[in-house]
N, CA, C and O atoms as a GROMACS GRO file, in nm:
protein
  276
    1MET      N    1   1.938  -5.032   0.131
    1MET     CA    2   2.055  -5.045   0.209
    1MET      C    3   2.173  -4.986   0.112
    1MET      O    4   2.213  -5.048   0.014
    2LYS      N    5   2.213  -4.879   0.144
    2LYS     CA    6   2.321  -4.826   0.082
    2LYS      C    7   2.461  -4.854   0.142
    2LYS      O    8   2.470  -4.857   0.264
    3LYS      N    9   2.567  -4.874   0.068
    3LYS     CA   10   2.692  -4.913   0.110
    3LYS      C   11   2.745  -4.792   0.196
    3LYS      O   12   2.737  -4.674   0.160
    4ASN      N   13   2.800  -4.835   0.318
    4ASN     CA   14   2.859  -4.729   0.402
    4ASN      C   15   2.985  -4.770   0.462
    4ASN      O   16   3.031  -4.706   0.558
    5MET      N   17   3.048  -4.875   0.411
    5MET     CA   18   3.175  -4.929   0.456
    5MET      C   19   3.280  -4.933   0.332
    5MET      O   20   3.259  -4.983   0.221
    6GLY      N   21   3.400  -4.865   0.380
    6GLY     CA   22   3.515  -4.855   0.277
    6GLY      C   23   3.595  -4.995   0.278
    6GLY      O   24   3.574  -5.081   0.364
    7THR      N   25   3.683  -5.007   0.182
    7THR     CA   26   3.773  -5.119   0.168
    7THR      C   27   3.848  -5.145   0.292
    7THR      O   28   3.848  -5.256   0.344
    8ALA      N   29   3.917  -5.035   0.343
    8ALA     CA   30   4.000  -5.041   0.469
    8ALA      C   31   3.919  -5.098   0.587
    8ALA      O   32   3.974  -5.173   0.668
    9ASP      N   33   3.792  -5.065   0.598
    9ASP     CA   34   3.726  -5.100   0.708
    9ASP      C   35   3.685  -5.255   0.704
    9ASP      O   36   3.681  -5.333   0.799
   10ARG      N   37   3.660  -5.276   0.583
   10ARG     CA   38   3.611  -5.430   0.553
   10ARG      C   39   3.727  -5.524   0.585
   10ARG      O   40   3.714  -5.631   0.645
   11VAL      N   41   3.853  -5.468   0.535
   11VAL     CA   42   3.953  -5.560   0.540
   11VAL      C   43   3.994  -5.557   0.691
   11VAL      O   44   4.016  -5.667   0.740
   12ILE      N   45   4.006  -5.454   0.768
   12ILE     CA   46   4.047  -5.456   0.912
   12ILE      C   47   3.925  -5.560   0.975
   12ILE      O   48   3.966  -5.653   1.045
   13ARG      N   49   3.801  -5.550   0.958
   13ARG     CA   50   3.695  -5.642   1.017
   13ARG      C   51   3.738  -5.781   0.977
   13ARG      O   52   3.750  -5.867   1.065
   14ILE      N   53   3.759  -5.806   0.859
   14ILE     CA   54   3.789  -5.965   0.836
   14ILE      C   55   3.910  -6.003   0.895
   14ILE      O   56   3.920  -6.120   0.930
   15VAL      N   57   4.006  -5.925   0.914
   15VAL     CA   58   4.133  -5.962   0.975
   15VAL      C   59   4.116  -5.981   1.126
   15VAL      O   60   4.173  -6.071   1.188
   16ILE      N   61   4.035  -5.890   1.184
   16ILE     CA   62   4.000  -5.912   1.337
   16ILE      C   63   3.913  -6.050   1.361
   16ILE      O   64   3.932  -6.127   1.455
   17ALA      N   65   3.817  -6.067   1.260
   17ALA     CA   66   3.749  -6.195   1.278
   17ALA      C   67   3.826  -6.308   1.258
   17ALA      O   68   3.809  -6.411   1.324
   18ALA      N   69   3.920  -6.294   1.160
   18ALA     CA   70   4.013  -6.416   1.140
   18ALA      C   71   4.089  -6.451   1.265
   18ALA      O   72   4.095  -6.567   1.304
   19ILE      N   73   4.148  -6.347   1.330
   19ILE     CA   74   4.233  -6.355   1.449
   19ILE      C   75   4.147  -6.419   1.562
   19ILE      O   76   4.195  -6.511   1.629
   20VAL      N   77   4.014  -6.372   1.587
   20VAL     CA   78   3.925  -6.419   1.696
   20VAL      C   79   3.910  -6.578   1.660
   20VAL      O   80   3.938  -6.664   1.744
   21GLY      N   81   3.868  -6.607   1.543
   21GLY     CA   82   3.848  -6.749   1.506
   21GLY      C   83   3.952  -6.827   1.541
   21GLY      O   84   3.928  -6.922   1.615
   22VAL      N   85   4.081  -6.804   1.498
   22VAL     CA   86   4.198  -6.878   1.520
   22VAL      C   87   4.225  -6.908   1.671
   22VAL      O   88   4.242  -7.019   1.721
   23LEU      N   89   4.225  -6.778   1.738
   23LEU     CA   90   4.215  -6.794   1.893
   23LEU      C   91   4.124  -6.894   1.948
   23LEU      O   92   4.164  -6.985   2.021
   24TYR      N   93   3.997  -6.878   1.916
   24TYR     CA   94   3.907  -6.957   1.963
   24TYR      C   95   3.916  -7.115   1.937
   24TYR      O   96   3.899  -7.203   2.021
   25PHE      N   97   3.946  -7.131   1.806
   25PHE     CA   98   3.958  -7.286   1.765
   25PHE      C   99   4.079  -7.351   1.834
   25PHE      O  100   4.081  -7.469   1.869
   26LYS      N  101   4.178  -7.265   1.850
   26LYS     CA  102   4.290  -7.316   1.930
   26LYS      C  103   4.298  -7.329   2.068
   26LYS      O  104   4.391  -7.383   2.127
   27GLY      N  105   4.189  -7.275   2.126
   27GLY     CA  106   4.153  -7.301   2.260
   27GLY      C  107   4.214  -7.192   2.358
   27GLY      O  108   4.223  -7.208   2.480
   28ILE      N  109   4.252  -7.081   2.292
   28ILE     CA  110   4.314  -6.977   2.362
   28ILE      C  111   4.206  -6.882   2.433
   28ILE      O  112   4.223  -6.836   2.545
   29ILE      N  113   4.098  -6.860   2.355
   29ILE     CA  114   3.986  -6.781   2.406
   29ILE      C  115   3.900  -6.898   2.420
   29ILE      O  116   3.879  -6.963   2.319
   30THR      N  117   3.837  -6.942   2.554
   30THR     CA  118   3.728  -7.017   2.581
   30THR      C  119   3.615  -6.959   2.665
   30THR      O  120   3.620  -6.842   2.705
   31GLY      N  121   3.518  -7.034   2.691
   31GLY     CA  122   3.405  -7.007   2.773
   31GLY      C  123   3.313  -6.891   2.697
   31GLY      O  124   3.321  -6.859   2.579
   32THR      N  125   3.230  -6.841   2.789
   32THR     CA  126   3.150  -6.721   2.738
   32THR      C  127   3.194  -6.627   2.668
   32THR      O  128   3.131  -6.582   2.572
   33LEU      N  129   3.318  -6.580   2.709
   33LEU     CA  130   3.387  -6.464   2.645
   33LEU      C  131   3.415  -6.512   2.489
   33LEU      O  132   3.405  -6.439   2.391
   34GLY      N  133   3.451  -6.648   2.488
   34GLY     CA  134   3.512  -6.706   2.348
   34GLY      C  135   3.384  -6.704   2.258
   34GLY      O  136   3.397  -6.669   2.141
   35ILE      N  137   3.269  -6.738   2.302
   35ILE     CA  138   3.146  -6.756   2.243
   35ILE      C  139   3.099  -6.624   2.196
   35ILE      O  140   3.057  -6.608   2.082
   36ILE      N  141   3.105  -6.528   2.287
   36ILE     CA  142   3.062  -6.385   2.247
   36ILE      C  143   3.164  -6.317   2.140
   36ILE      O  144   3.116  -6.252   2.047
   37LEU      N  145   3.290  -6.329   2.151
   37LEU     CA  146   3.376  -6.302   2.042
   37LEU      C  147   3.343  -6.365   1.912
   37LEU      O  148   3.333  -6.305   1.805
   38LEU      N  149   3.327  -6.485   1.930
   38LEU     CA  150   3.299  -6.552   1.807
   38LEU      C  151   3.190  -6.511   1.712
   38LEU      O  152   3.196  -6.512   1.589
   39VAL      N  153   3.081  -6.473   1.796
   39VAL     CA  154   2.950  -6.427   1.745
   39VAL      C  155   3.001  -6.295   1.694
   39VAL      O  156   2.976  -6.278   1.575
   40LEU      N  157   3.068  -6.193   1.754
   40LEU     CA  158   3.091  -6.069   1.709
   40LEU      C  159   3.183  -6.093   1.593
   40LEU      O  160   3.160  -6.016   1.500
   41ALA      N  161   3.288  -6.183   1.570
   41ALA     CA  162   3.354  -6.223   1.443
   41ALA      C  163   3.272  -6.245   1.328
   41ALA      O  164   3.297  -6.197   1.218
   42GLY      N  165   3.164  -6.325   1.356
   42GLY     CA  166   3.070  -6.362   1.261
   42GLY      C  167   2.982  -6.247   1.199
   42GLY      O  168   2.955  -6.238   1.079
   43ILE      N  169   2.944  -6.163   1.293
   43ILE     CA  170   2.901  -6.021   1.256
   43ILE      C  171   2.980  -5.938   1.159
   43ILE      O  172   2.937  -5.887   1.055
   44PHE      N  173   3.118  -5.930   1.214
   44PHE     CA  174   3.213  -5.850   1.149
   44PHE      C  175   3.232  -5.904   0.984
   44PHE      O  176   3.245  -5.831   0.886
   45VAL      N  177   3.228  -6.035   0.988
   45VAL     CA  178   3.251  -6.105   0.856
   45VAL      C  179   3.121  -6.069   0.760
   45VAL      O  180   3.134  -6.029   0.644
   46LEU      N  181   3.003  -6.086   0.820
   46LEU     CA  182   2.882  -6.054   0.758
   46LEU      C  183   2.854  -5.909   0.711
   46LEU      O  184   2.804  -5.882   0.602
   47THR      N  185   2.892  -5.820   0.802
   47THR     CA  186   2.880  -5.675   0.750
   47THR      C  187   2.991  -5.644   0.631
   47THR      O  188   2.971  -5.573   0.532
   48SER      N  189   3.101  -5.708   0.662
   48SER     CA  190   3.209  -5.693   0.553
   48SER      C  191   3.176  -5.741   0.406
   48SER      O  192   3.212  -5.688   0.300
   49LEU      N  193   3.099  -5.854   0.426
   49LEU     CA  194   3.073  -5.900   0.300
   49LEU      C  195   2.947  -5.827   0.213
   49LEU      O  196   2.945  -5.832   0.090
   50ILE      N  197   2.849  -5.763   0.288
   50ILE     CA  198   2.754  -5.692   0.241
   50ILE      C  199   2.786  -5.534   0.239
   50ILE      O  200   2.697  -5.460   0.197
   51SER      N  201   2.892  -5.484   0.278
   51SER     CA  202   2.939  -5.355   0.289
   51SER      C  203   2.855  -5.274   0.375
   51SER      O  204   2.859  -5.154   0.348
   52PHE      N  205   2.785  -5.306   0.466
   52PHE     CA  206   2.688  -5.233   0.540
   52PHE      C  207   2.704  -5.257   0.677
   52PHE      O  208   2.713  -5.371   0.722
   53CYS      N  209   2.708  -5.138   0.758
   53CYS     CA  210   2.717  -5.161   0.908
   53CYS      C  211   2.595  -5.086   0.969
   53CYS      O  212   2.587  -4.963   0.970
   54PRO      N  213   2.504  -5.166   1.017
   54PRO     CA  214   2.382  -5.115   1.080
   54PRO      C  215   2.402  -4.994   1.181
   54PRO      O  216   2.330  -4.895   1.194
   55LEU      N  217   2.508  -5.026   1.243
   55LEU     CA  218   2.545  -4.920   1.353
   55LEU      C  219   2.594  -4.794   1.307
   55LEU      O  220   2.577  -4.695   1.378
   56TYR      N  221   2.653  -4.785   1.200
   56TYR     CA  222   2.685  -4.664   1.116
   56TYR      C  223   2.569  -4.572   1.074
   56TYR      O  224   2.575  -4.449   1.068
   57ALA      N  225   2.469  -4.644   1.046
   57ALA     CA  226   2.336  -4.572   0.979
   57ALA      C  227   2.295  -4.459   1.079
   57ALA      O  228   2.307  -4.343   1.040
   58PRO      N  229   2.248  -4.484   1.205
   58PRO     CA  230   2.204  -4.384   1.270
   58PRO      C  231   2.280  -4.277   1.313
   58PRO      O  232   2.228  -4.174   1.356
   59PHE      N  233   2.419  -4.297   1.303
   59PHE     CA  234   2.524  -4.185   1.337
   59PHE      C  235   2.564  -4.112   1.205
   59PHE      O  236   2.631  -4.009   1.213
   60GLY      N  237   2.525  -4.163   1.081
   60GLY     CA  238   2.566  -4.116   0.963
   60GLY      C  239   2.701  -4.115   0.934
   60GLY      O  240   2.754  -4.024   0.870
   61ILE      N  241   2.777  -4.235   0.990
   61ILE     CA  242   2.912  -4.264   0.957
   61ILE      C  243   2.925  -4.338   0.815
   61ILE      O  244   2.859  -4.441   0.797
   62LYS      N  245   3.001  -4.293   0.726
   62LYS     CA  246   3.033  -4.366   0.608
   62LYS      C  247   3.199  -4.368   0.605
   62LYS      O  248   3.263  -4.271   0.644
   63THR      N  249   3.251  -4.468   0.563
   63THR     CA  250   3.392  -4.495   0.543
   63THR      C  251   3.432  -4.514   0.409
   63THR      O  252   3.549  -4.504   0.370
   64CYS      N  253   3.320  -4.546   0.328
   64CYS     CA  254   3.347  -4.564   0.186
   64CYS      C  255   3.367  -4.428   0.124
   64CYS      O  256   3.323  -4.325   0.176
   65ALA      N  257   3.437  -4.430   0.009
   65ALA     CA  258   3.474  -4.299  -0.079
   65ALA      C  259   3.336  -4.253  -0.134
   65ALA      O  260   3.242  -4.328  -0.159
   66ILE      N  261   3.339  -4.132  -0.149
   66ILE     CA  262   3.210  -4.079  -0.199
   66ILE      C  263   3.244  -4.021  -0.336
   66ILE      O  264   3.335  -3.939  -0.346
   67ASN      N  265   3.178  -4.058  -0.434
   67ASN     CA  266   3.183  -4.028  -0.582
   67ASN      C  267   3.091  -3.907  -0.613
   67ASN      O  268   2.968  -3.909  -0.610
   68LYS      N  269   3.173  -3.800  -0.645
   68LYS     CA  270   3.076  -3.700  -0.680
   68LYS      C  271   3.107  -3.665  -0.819
   68LYS      O  272   3.223  -3.649  -0.857
   69PRO      N  273   2.987  -3.653  -0.906
   69PRO     CA  274   3.019  -3.621  -1.037
   69PRO      C  275   3.045  -3.491  -1.083
   69PRO      O  276   3.072  -3.471  -1.201
   0.00000   0.00000   0.00000
């Protein structure tokens, strides 16, 4: 599993996850939509922590810097 997420991508995902979490726990987002968004926020945090997005791999997307020697 190679790193395919850059710093900006990781920060954006964590910010989005935090916003969704706050909205859910304040009761602004509720019901099925709230649960789906909360699960998606959890996936965002997980992928940010490991710096790998499985959906990027099949499409060859990499948002991390490329180090060329």
